[in-house]
C-alpha positions as CSV (number, residue, x, y, z in Angstrom):
1,M,-14.0,-82.5,11.0
2,G,-14.8,-84.7,7.9
3,E,-12.6,-84.9,4.9
4,V,-13.1,-82.1,2.3
5,E,-14.4,-83.4,-1.0
6,F,-13.3,-81.6,-4.2
7,V,-15.4,-81.5,-7.3
8,G,-13.7,-83.3,-10.2
9,G,-12.8,-81.3,-13.3
10,D,-13.7,-84.1,-15.7
11,G,-16.1,-82.9,-18.2
12,W,-15.7,-79.2,-17.3
13,I,-12.5,-78.2,-18.9
14,S,-10.8,-80.3,-21.6
15,D,-7.4,-80.0,-23.1
16,D,-9.0,-78.8,-26.3
17,S,-11.3,-76.1,-24.7
18,S,-10.7,-72.3,-25.5
19,F,-9.6,-71.3,-22.0
20,Y,-7.9,-68.1,-23.3
21,G,-10.7,-67.5,-25.8
22,D,-10.7,-67.9,-29.6
23,E,-7.8,-66.9,-31.9
24,D,-9.1,-63.3,-32.3
25,S,-9.2,-62.9,-28.5
26,K,-5.7,-64.3,-28.1
27,Q,-4.3,-61.8,-30.7
28,Q,-6.1,-58.9,-29.0
29,L,-4.7,-59.9,-25.5
30,E,-1.2,-60.3,-26.9
31,Q,-1.3,-56.9,-28.4
32,I,-2.5,-55.3,-25.1
33,S,0.2,-57.2,-23.3
34,T,2.9,-55.8,-25.7
35,Q,1.6,-52.3,-25.3
36,C,1.7,-52.6,-21.5
37,N,5.2,-53.9,-21.5
38,V,6.4,-50.9,-23.7
39,S,4.4,-48.5,-21.5
40,Q,6.0,-49.9,-18.3
41,K,9.4,-49.7,-19.8
42,N,8.9,-46.1,-20.8
43,N,7.6,-45.2,-17.4
44,L,10.6,-46.9,-15.8
45,N,13.0,-45.0,-18.0
46,T,11.2,-41.8,-17.1
47,L,11.5,-42.5,-13.4
48,I,15.2,-43.4,-13.8
49,E,15.8,-40.1,-15.6
50,K,13.9,-38.1,-13.0
51,S,15.9,-39.8,-10.2
52,K,19.2,-39.0,-12.0
53,T,18.1,-35.3,-12.4
54,R,17.0,-35.2,-8.7
55,S,20.4,-36.6,-7.6
56,K,22.3,-34.1,-9.7
57,K,20.2,-31.3,-8.1
58,M,20.9,-32.6,-4.6
59,E,24.6,-32.8,-5.4
60,Q,24.5,-29.1,-6.1
61,L,22.9,-28.4,-2.8
62,E,24.5,-28.5,0.6
63,L,23.3,-27.8,4.1
64,S,25.4,-24.9,5.4
65,H,25.5,-21.8,7.5
66,P,28.1,-19.0,8.0
67,G,29.4,-20.2,11.4
68,Q,30.0,-23.9,10.6
69,G,33.2,-25.1,12.1
70,R,33.8,-22.1,14.4
71,H,34.1,-22.8,18.1
72,D,31.9,-19.8,19.0
73,S,29.0,-21.0,16.7
74,W,26.5,-23.8,16.6
75,H,27.5,-26.7,14.4
76,L,25.3,-28.6,12.0
77,F,23.5,-31.6,13.5
78,E,24.3,-30.5,17.0
79,S,21.3,-30.2,19.3
80,A,20.6,-27.0,21.2
81,E,21.4,-28.7,24.4
82,E,24.8,-30.0,23.1
83,F,25.7,-26.6,21.8
84,V,24.8,-24.8,25.1
85,K,26.9,-27.3,27.0
86,R,29.8,-27.0,24.6
87,V,29.8,-23.2,24.6
88,P,27.9,-22.2,27.8
89,P,27.1,-18.4,27.8
90,L,27.3,-18.3,31.6
91,T,30.9,-19.3,31.8
92,T,32.5,-18.7,28.4
93,S,34.9,-15.8,28.7
94,I,34.8,-12.8,26.5
95,Q,38.5,-13.4,26.2
96,I,37.6,-16.5,24.1
97,C,35.0,-14.9,21.8
98,D,33.2,-11.6,21.5
99,W,29.8,-13.3,20.8
100,I,28.3,-16.8,20.8
101,W,26.4,-17.4,17.6
102,V,23.7,-19.6,16.2
103,H,22.8,-19.5,12.5
104,K,19.8,-21.1,10.8
105,P,21.0,-23.9,8.4
106,N,20.1,-23.4,4.8
107,L,20.2,-25.4,1.6
108,N,22.0,-23.2,-0.9
109,P,23.2,-23.9,-4.5
110,H,26.9,-24.1,-4.9
111,G,28.3,-20.7,-5.7
112,A,25.0,-18.9,-5.0
113,M,25.6,-15.9,-2.8
114,S,23.5,-13.1,-1.6
115,A,24.5,-9.6,-2.5
116,P,27.5,-8.7,-0.4
117,S,27.2,-5.9,2.2
118,N,29.6,-3.1,2.3
119,E,29.9,-2.1,6.0
120,M,33.2,-0.2,5.6
121,R,31.8,2.1,2.9
122,L,28.6,2.4,4.9
123,M,30.6,3.6,7.9
124,S,32.5,6.1,5.9
125,C,29.5,7.6,4.1
126,G,27.4,7.4,7.2
127,Q,29.9,9.3,9.3
128,E,29.8,12.1,6.6
129,L,26.0,12.2,6.9
130,L,26.2,12.5,10.7
131,A,28.8,15.2,10.6
132,S,26.9,17.2,8.0
133,S,23.7,16.9,10.1
134,I,25.4,18.0,13.3
135,A,26.7,21.1,11.4
136,K,23.3,21.8,10.0
137,R,21.6,21.4,13.4
138,S,24.1,23.9,15.0
139,E,23.3,26.4,12.3
140,I,19.5,25.9,12.9
141,K,20.0,26.3,16.6
142,S,21.5,29.8,16.1
143,G,18.1,31.0,14.9
144,K,16.1,33.5,16.9
145,V,12.6,32.1,16.7
146,K,12.3,29.0,19.0
147,Q,9.2,27.6,17.2
148,M,11.0,27.8,13.8
149,V,14.1,26.2,15.3
150,T,12.2,23.2,16.7
151,K,10.4,22.7,13.4
152,Q,13.6,22.9,11.3
153,L,15.4,20.5,13.7
154,N,12.6,18.0,13.2
155,V,12.8,18.4,9.5
156,E,16.6,17.9,9.5
157,A,16.2,14.7,11.7
158,K,13.6,13.2,9.4
159,L,15.9,13.9,6.4
160,L,18.9,12.3,8.1
161,E,16.8,9.3,9.1
162,Q,15.8,8.8,5.4
163,Q,19.3,9.3,4.2
164,I,20.6,6.6,6.6
165,T,17.9,4.2,5.5
166,D,18.7,4.9,1.8
167,L,22.4,4.3,2.6
168,A,21.6,1.0,4.3
169,V,19.7,-0.2,1.3
170,E,22.4,0.9,-1.1
171,M,25.1,-0.9,0.9
172,N,22.8,-3.9,1.6
173,V,23.1,-3.6,5.4
174,L,19.5,-4.5,6.1
175,H,19.6,-6.7,9.2
176,G,18.1,-5.7,12.4
177,K,17.6,-7.4,15.8
178,W,15.2,-7.7,18.7
179,M,17.3,-7.3,21.9
180,L,16.7,-9.2,25.1
181,F,18.5,-8.6,28.4
182,P,18.0,-11.7,30.6
183,E,19.6,-11.7,34.0
184,V,22.7,-13.9,34.5
185,D,20.8,-16.7,36.3
186,A,18.3,-16.9,33.3
187,V,20.7,-16.5,30.4
188,T,21.3,-20.2,29.9
189,R,17.7,-21.1,29.8
190,V,16.7,-18.2,27.5
191,W,19.6,-18.8,25.1
192,R,18.8,-22.6,24.8
193,V,15.2,-21.7,23.8
194,I,16.5,-19.2,21.2
195,V,19.0,-21.6,19.8
196,D,16.5,-24.4,19.4
197,A,14.0,-21.9,17.7
198,V,16.7,-20.6,15.3
199,I,18.0,-24.0,14.1
200,N,14.4,-25.1,13.6
201,G,13.5,-22.1,11.5
202,K,11.0,-20.5,13.9
203,L,12.8,-17.2,14.2
204,G,15.2,-15.3,11.9
205,P,18.5,-16.2,10.2
206,T,20.7,-15.8,13.3
207,A,21.0,-14.9,17.0
208,K,23.9,-14.2,19.3
209,V,24.5,-13.9,23.0
210,A,27.2,-12.0,24.9
211,P,29.7,-14.2,26.8
212,D,30.9,-13.7,30.4
213,D,32.6,-10.3,30.8
214,G,33.4,-10.8,34.5
215,T,30.4,-8.9,35.8
216,N,26.9,-9.9,36.9
217,K,25.2,-7.5,34.5
218,A,22.3,-8.8,32.4
219,R,23.4,-10.4,29.1
220,L,22.5,-9.1,25.7
221,I,20.8,-11.6,23.3
222,C,20.1,-10.3,19.7
223,I,17.6,-12.1,17.5
224,Y,18.0,-11.0,13.9
225,T,15.7,-10.5,11.0
226,N,16.8,-10.2,7.4
227,D,15.3,-6.8,6.6
228,F,14.3,-4.1,9.0
229,R,11.9,-2.8,6.4
230,D,9.9,-6.0,6.5
231,K,7.5,-5.2,9.3
232,E,5.5,-8.4,8.9
233,D,8.6,-10.5,9.4
234,V,9.8,-8.3,12.3
235,L,6.3,-8.8,13.9
236,R,6.3,-12.5,13.2
237,V,9.6,-13.0,15.1
238,L,8.3,-10.8,18.0
239,R,5.2,-12.9,18.3
240,Q,7.2,-16.1,18.2
241,L,9.4,-14.7,21.0
242,V,6.3,-14.1,23.1
243,S,5.0,-17.6,22.3
244,L,8.3,-19.1,23.4
245,G,7.9,-17.4,26.7
246,V,11.1,-15.3,26.5
247,V,9.4,-12.0,26.0
248,N,6.7,-10.6,28.3
249,P,4.2,-8.6,26.2
250,Q,3.6,-6.3,29.1
251,R,7.2,-5.2,29.1
252,N,9.0,-3.4,26.3
253,I,11.9,-4.7,24.3
254,Y,13.4,-2.9,21.3
255,Y,14.4,-3.6,17.8
256,K,17.5,-1.9,16.4
257,T,18.9,-1.8,12.9
258,D,22.5,-2.9,12.2
259,V,23.1,0.4,10.4
260,N,22.5,2.3,13.6
261,T,24.9,0.0,15.5
262,I,27.6,0.4,12.9
263,L,27.3,4.2,12.9
264,G,27.4,4.3,16.7
265,I,23.8,5.6,17.1
266,Y,23.0,4.5,20.7
267,G,20.7,5.7,23.4
268,G,23.2,8.2,24.6
269,T,24.1,9.6,21.2
270,A,20.9,9.4,19.1
271,S,19.5,12.6,20.6
272,N,22.4,14.5,19.2
273,Y,20.9,14.0,15.7
274,G,17.3,14.1,16.8
275,L,17.1,10.3,16.2
276,Q,15.9,7.3,18.1
277,A,18.4,4.5,18.7
278,S,15.8,1.8,18.1
279,L,13.4,1.5,15.2
280,Y,10.6,-0.5,16.9
281,S,9.3,-1.1,20.4
282,S,7.5,-4.4,21.1
283,Q,4.5,-3.0,22.9
284,K,3.7,-0.5,20.2
285,M,4.2,-3.0,17.4
286,L,1.9,-5.5,19.2
287,A,-0.7,-2.9,20.0
288,D,-0.7,-1.6,16.4
289,A,-1.1,-5.1,15.1
290,Q,-4.0,-5.7,17.5
291,V,-5.8,-2.5,16.3
292,H,-5.2,-3.5,12.6
293,Q,-6.6,-7.0,13.3
294,S,-9.6,-5.6,15.1
295,N,-10.4,-3.1,12.3
296,A,-10.0,-5.9,9.7
297,T,-12.4,-8.2,11.7
298,A,-15.0,-5.4,12.1
299,S,-14.8,-4.6,8.4
300,S,-15.3,-8.2,7.4
301,Q,-18.2,-8.6,9.8
302,A,-19.9,-5.4,8.6
303,G,-20.0,-6.6,5.0
304,P,-20.2,-4.4,2.0
305,H,-21.7,-0.9,2.3
306,F,-24.0,0.5,-0.3
307,K,-24.8,4.1,-0.7
308,K,-28.5,4.9,-0.9
309,R,-29.2,6.6,-4.2
310,K,-31.6,9.5,-4.1
311,I,-34.5,9.1,-6.6
312,S,-35.7,12.4,-7.9
313,S,-39.4,12.8,-8.5
């Protein structure tokens, strides 16, 4: 390859040529340069202030959850696999802990707290409601006309149900849970899936599993939602459980409110008050949601309907 020849600059640009332009051009460029420097400095100061503000806000936030540091609870930055190995539901004795917990981690401002619940007062007031309802039902049952008795008992049950709901709202005891009962040989696998989903924000705020009680009975796993009145969220969690493969949509599971648990309203006692122990069933909730979706789809496909106006002659 031959030597590259460069064109000489002689005669093209002299020391006296106006490479930066004439005097007016120079002044204009210098003014623009000064403005840019000031603008860049202002922008930099703005970014620094924003960074300081952001840092202060982050200092006021911390990743936390109610069970942090407890042996029976998942710890921050612990994987689901590590937690299940540390506190295995299959072999952890009920003598060590009543439940094994996982809580969703949250970023909360220092000092910010949700409204406290009052379970003790709820229990006291709730027991009064139940006792009053039992007395009322006994009075109704003494009636002569069977049809009237049945109707009045149903009315009393509906009234009690609403009173319990109102009490739960007043005392801020709004949590409820979907209940799973995996067999002993499946509890570890199912619990690991639930733990992973909770800590990654796919389910509700918390879940718990019963430890080993010395029997081979199916273990109870509760998957909580924040508010039993929020049917959309309850349905969302149910659908996620189906998607995770831990709930068979062809088999029923049930959702129970914490208020019913606290008041001792179980399957064997609920009928004494004309109540149901659980609030929702999975099959009915999924079926109702499917019907609602089908109706919404049909309505959107049909388009707007216009009434024909009769034109009088």
